C-alpha positions in Angstrom: -88.5 -43.5 70.2 -90.4 -40.5 70.8 -87.7 -38.8 72.8 -85.5 -38.6 69.4 -88.1 -37.0 67.7 -86.9 -33.3 65.7 -83.7 -34.2 67.2 -82.0 -32.9 64.1 -84.2 -30.5 62.1 -84.4 -29.4 58.8 -83.7 -25.6 57.8 -83.9 -23.2 60.2 -85.8 -20.9 57.7 -86.5 -21.2 54.1 -88.6 -19.5 51.3 -91.2 -22.0 50.9 -94.8 -20.6 51.2 -96.5 -23.9 52.1 -93.6 -26.5 52.9 -94.7 -30.3 52.9 -93.3 -31.0 56.4 -92.0 -29.0 60.1 -88.6 -28.3 58.7 -87.8 -25.8 61.6 -87.9 -28.2 64.8 -84.5 -29.2 66.2 -84.1 -29.5 70.1 -80.1 -30.1 69.6 -80.4 -26.6 67.6 -79.3 -28.7 64.8 -80.0 -28.5 61.0 -79.1 -30.6 58.0 -78.7 -27.4 55.9 -78.2 -23.5 55.9 -74.9 -24.8 58.0 -71.1 -23.4 56.9 -69.9 -26.7 58.6 -71.1 -29.0 55.1 -72.1 -26.6 52.7 -73.3 -29.5 50.3 -76.3 -27.8 49.5 -76.6 -24.5 47.2 -77.9 -22.4 48.6 -81.5 -21.2 47.8 -82.7 -24.8 46.7 -84.5 -25.5 49.5 -87.0 -27.2 47.2 -90.2 -29.4 48.6 -88.3 -32.7 47.2 -84.8 -31.3 49.1 -86.8 -31.3 52.1 -88.8 -34.5 51.8 -85.3 -36.1 51.2 -84.3 -34.4 54.1 -86.5 -35.7 56.5 -85.9 -39.2 55.2 -81.9 -39.1 55.6 -82.6 -37.8 59.0 -85.3 -40.2 59.9 -82.7 -43.3 58.9 -79.9 -41.9 60.6 -82.0 -42.1 64.0 -83.1 -46.0 63.3 -79.1 -46.7 62.0 -77.9 -44.7 65.1 -80.3 -47.2 67.3 -79.4 -50.7 65.9 -75.5 -49.9 65.9 -75.7 -48.6 68.7 -77.8 -51.2 70.5 -75.8 -53.8 68.7 -73.0 -52.8 70.5 -74.7 -52.7 73.7 -76.0 -56.2 73.4 -71.7 -57.3 73.2 -71.0 -55.5 76.1 -74.2 -56.3 78.1 -75.9 -59.6 78.8 -79.7 -60.0 78.2 -81.5 -60.0 81.3 -85.3 -60.5 79.5 -84.6 -62.8 76.7 -87.3 -62.4 73.5 -89.7 -65.8 73.9 -92.6 -66.5 72.2 -95.0 -69.3 72.9 -98.3 -70.3 73.8 -100.3 -69.6 76.5 -103.3 -71.8 77.3 -101.5 -74.9 76.0 -103.3 -77.1 73.6 -103.1 -80.1 76.3 -105.9 -80.7 79.0 -105.7 -79.9 82.2 -107.6 -82.5 84.5 -109.3 -82.3 87.9 -110.9 -79.0 87.3 -114.1 -79.2 89.5 -115.0 -74.9 89.4 -116.9 -73.5 86.7 -118.7 -70.0 86.5 -120.4 -67.8 83.7 -117.1 -65.7 83.1 -113.4 -66.9 82.3 -110.0 -66.4 81.0 -105.9 -66.1 81.8 -105.4 -64.0 84.5 -101.5 -62.3 83.9 -99.8 -60.9 86.8 -96.7 -58.6 85.9 -93.3 -59.2 88.1 -93.0 -55.7 86.9 -89.7 -55.8 84.9 -88.3 -52.5 84.2 -89.3 -52.2 80.0 -91.1 -55.7 79.4 -94.3 -56.2 77.4 -95.9 -58.6 76.2 -97.4 -58.8 72.5 -100.3 -61.1 71.5 -100.4 -61.1 67.8 -103.2 -64.9 68.5 -105.9 -65.2 70.4 -108.3 -68.4 70.2 -111.1 -69.8 71.3 -111.7 -73.9 72.8 -115.1 -74.1 73.9 -117.7 -76.9 73.3 -120.4 -75.3 71.6 -120.3 -73.7 68.4 -121.6 -69.7 68.5 -120.6 -66.0 68.2 -118.4 -64.9 71.6 -116.5 -61.7 72.5 -112.5 -62.1 74.0 -112.0 -59.2 76.3 -109.3 -57.5 77.7 -108.9 -55.8 80.7 -106.5 -54.2 82.3 -107.7 -54.0 86.4 -110.9 -53.0 86.0 -110.9 -51.5 82.8 -111.5 -52.9 79.4 -108.3 -51.8 77.0 -109.3 -54.3 73.9 -112.3 -56.5 72.3 -112.3 -59.2 69.6 -115.5 -61.2 68.6 -114.3 -64.8 67.7 -116.6 -67.4 65.9 -116.7 -71.0 66.9 -117.3 -72.9 64.0 -116.7 -76.5 65.2 -117.3 -77.3 68.8 -114.7 -78.7 70.9 -111.9 -77.5 68.6 -109.2 -74.7 68.6 -110.4 -71.4 66.3 -107.7 -69.1 66.2 -107.8 -65.4 64.9 -104.9 -62.8 64.3 -104.4 -59.8 66.7 -101.9 -57.2 68.2 -102.3 -56.0 71.2 -99.3 -54.9 73.6 -99.1 -55.9 77.5 -96.8 -53.4 79.5 -95.3 -55.1 82.1 -94.2 -52.5 84.9 -95.6 -50.3 86.0 -94.5 -47.6 89.0 -97.6 -46.1 90.1 -99.8 -49.5 90.8 -100.3 -53.4 91.0 -101.9 -54.5 87.5 -103.3 -57.1 86.9 -104.6 -58.3 82.7 -107.7 -60.6 82.2 -108.5 -62.4 79.1 -112.4 -62.8 79.3 -115.3 -64.4 77.7 -118.5 -65.1 78.5 -119.5 -68.8 78.4 -123.5 -68.6 76.7 -124.4 -72.2 77.8 -121.0 -73.9 76.5 -118.1 -75.5 78.3 -114.6 -74.3 78.1 -112.4 -77.2 77.2 -109.8 -76.8 80.5 -106.4 -76.6 78.5 -103.1 -76.3 80.8 -102.2 -73.1 81.1 -98.2 -73.0 80.7 -97.0 -76.4 81.8 -97.8 -79.5 80.0 -96.6 -83.1 80.3 -96.3 -84.2 76.7 -94.2 -81.2 75.9 -91.2 -81.4 74.6 -88.3 -79.6 76.9 -87.3 -76.6 74.8 -91.7 -75.6 74.9 -91.0 -76.3 78.8 -88.2 -74.1 79.3 -89.9 -71.2 77.4 -92.9 -71.2 79.6 -90.4 -71.1 82.9 -88.9 -68.4 81.4 -91.6 -66.5 80.7 -93.1 -67.6 84.1 -90.4 -65.5 85.5 -91.4 -62.4 84.2 -95.2 -62.7 84.5 -97.4 -65.0 86.4 -100.0 -66.7 84.2 -103.0 -68.3 85.6 -106.8 -69.5 84.8 -109.4 -67.7 86.7 -113.0 -67.3 86.4 -115.3 -65.3 87.7 -119.5 -65.2 88.7 -121.8 -62.3 87.4 -121.1 -60.3 90.4 -117.8 -60.2 89.4 -116.0 -62.5 92.5 -113.1 -63.9 91.0 -111.9 -67.5 92.0 -108.2 -68.3 90.7 -107.4 -71.2 88.6 -106.4 -74.2 91.4 -102.3 -74.4 90.2 -102.1 -77.8 90.7 -104.0 -78.1 88.1 -103.8 -75.0 86.3 -106.3 -74.3 83.2 -107.0 -71.3 80.7 -110.6 -72.3 80.3 -110.2 -73.1 77.3 -108.9 -69.8 75.7 -105.5 -69.2 73.7 -103.0 -66.7 73.5 -100.1 -66.8 71.4 -97.6 -63.8 72.8 -94.0 -62.8 72.8 -92.6 -61.7 76.3 -89.7 -58.9 75.6 -87.8 -56.1 76.9 -88.3 -53.0 75.0 -84.2 -52.0 75.1 -84.3 -48.8 73.0 -85.7 -47.3 76.1 -82.0 -47.9 77.4 -81.4 -44.9 74.8 -84.3 -42.7 75.9 -83.0 -43.2 79.7 -79.7 -42.4 78.8 -80.4 -39.4 76.6 -82.5 -38.3 79.4 -79.7 -38.1 82.1 -77.0 -37.7 80.9 -75.6 -34.3 79.4 -72.6 -35.7 77.7 -74.6 -39.1 76.1 -76.8 -36.4 74.9 -74.6 -34.3 73.2 -72.5 -36.7 71.7 -75.8 -38.7 70.8 -77.1 -35.6 69.0 -74.0 -34.9 67.0 -73.9 -38.8 66.1 -77.1 -38.6 64.9 -76.4 -35.2 62.7 -73.3 -36.8 61.1 -75.5 -39.8 60.1 -78.1 -37.5 58.4 -75.2 -35.4 56.5 -73.6 -38.9 54.7 -77.5 -39.9 54.2 -78.3 -37.5 52.4 -75.3 -37.1 50.3 -76.2 -40.2 49.5 -79.5 -39.2 48.5 -78.2 -36.4 46.3 -75.9 -38.9 44.4 -78.0 -41.7 43.9 -80.9 -39.3 42.5 -78.6 -38.3 39.4 -79.8 -34.1 40.5 -76.1 -33.3 40.9 -75.8 -30.4 39.1 -79.3 -29.4 40.2 -78.3 -29.7 44.3 -74.6 -28.9 45.1 -71.0 -27.6 42.9 -69.2 -30.1 44.9 -68.1 -33.0 42.5 -68.7 -36.6 42.7 -65.5 -37.4 44.2 -65.7 -34.8 46.8 -69.5 -36.4 47.6 -67.9 -38.9 48.2 -65.0 -37.4 50.2 -68.1 -35.8 52.6 -70.2 -39.6 53.2 -67.1 -40.9 54.4 -65.5 -38.0 56.4 -69.3 -38.4 58.1 -69.7 -41.9 58.7 -66.6 -42.5 60.4 -67.7 -39.6 62.5 -70.6 -41.3 63.3 -69.1 -44.5 64.1 -66.8 -43.0 66.1 -69.1 -41.8 68.6 -71.4 -44.4 68.9 -68.9 -47.5 68.8 -66.3 -45.6 70.4 -67.9 -43.2 72.9 -71.5 -43.7 73.8 -71.4 -47.8 74.2 -68.7 -47.4 76.3 -70.8 -44.5 78.3 -73.7 -46.0 78.6 -75.4 -46.7 82.2 -77.7 -49.7 81.7 -79.0 -48.9 85.7 -82.3 -47.7 84.3 -83.2 -51.0 82.3 -84.2 -54.0 83.2 -83.2 -55.4 79.8 -79.2 -55.5 80.3 -77.0 -57.1 83.2 -73.2 -56.7 83.6 -71.5 -59.2 81.7 -69.3 -62.0 83.7 -66.3 -60.1 82.5 -67.3 -56.9 82.9 -68.2 -56.4 86.9 -68.6 -52.7 86.8 -71.7 -50.7 85.6 -69.9 -47.6 83.3 -71.9 -45.0 84.5 -71.8 -42.0 81.6 
């Protein structure tokens, strides 16, 4: 989460000539070392090793805080967008297709639900002729990805692993994505786009849910770029297959609240600060180098962990969750038992 980068600094100044990391950046003004309020590390012990361990403690605290907070939010609110994994470009043939241009594939028209994205992890072709093909991913008229696919067996699916994420929300323009390839003398297998008569009920439900957040259809285009959508009655993906996960980036609810509410911002910063201290103390104990870094006893250090962990949980579970505003996120809606959105 970019909004939480450098939220906690390590120390304001150090005598290390070439520190291994940026140690003094703190958007909150809070630092892990050098403060009299925790006095865990002996003065002058800011070694390169310790700075790296502090960085590890802070990064872990950010991740742990986000996980605890989001699990709490998920209990208070309904997920508006469920995570959906499914194939688009089903492995069943569509019938009654007659149009045939040179370029074709899948057209994705987002329905503009905030913070939703489509992550594609597999991409395939199903065509009538073996050969080397290139599948391109377009955002409107801009090419954003390109993948070579070798079809070794005609009329058989050739699938590769990919890593493509398409943002399904835009404030500024209508967005359409195209996943296309050129036929190169082949003919596509007319696979159906989402619905299929032989799919089980679970698969049909997944595909229907997917279609609520982004409309999928096949398209074909001639060499002049004139586009024809597939007939909706017999919608085909023109031989393209993608395996995709549609999800809502629920982490955005953290950044939305962090940027809009000073109270939320302050409490989140102090929560991460307390968890960072607890993490650092645990690292010091586990390192077997207690005497090198601190004058505190083992029991005193355990007491520090318990204290700062409690401060952390009290802020996350006791305040942040109860003062979350979900209006800026498309990921959640009010639970039936909670009809008012609580604003922070």
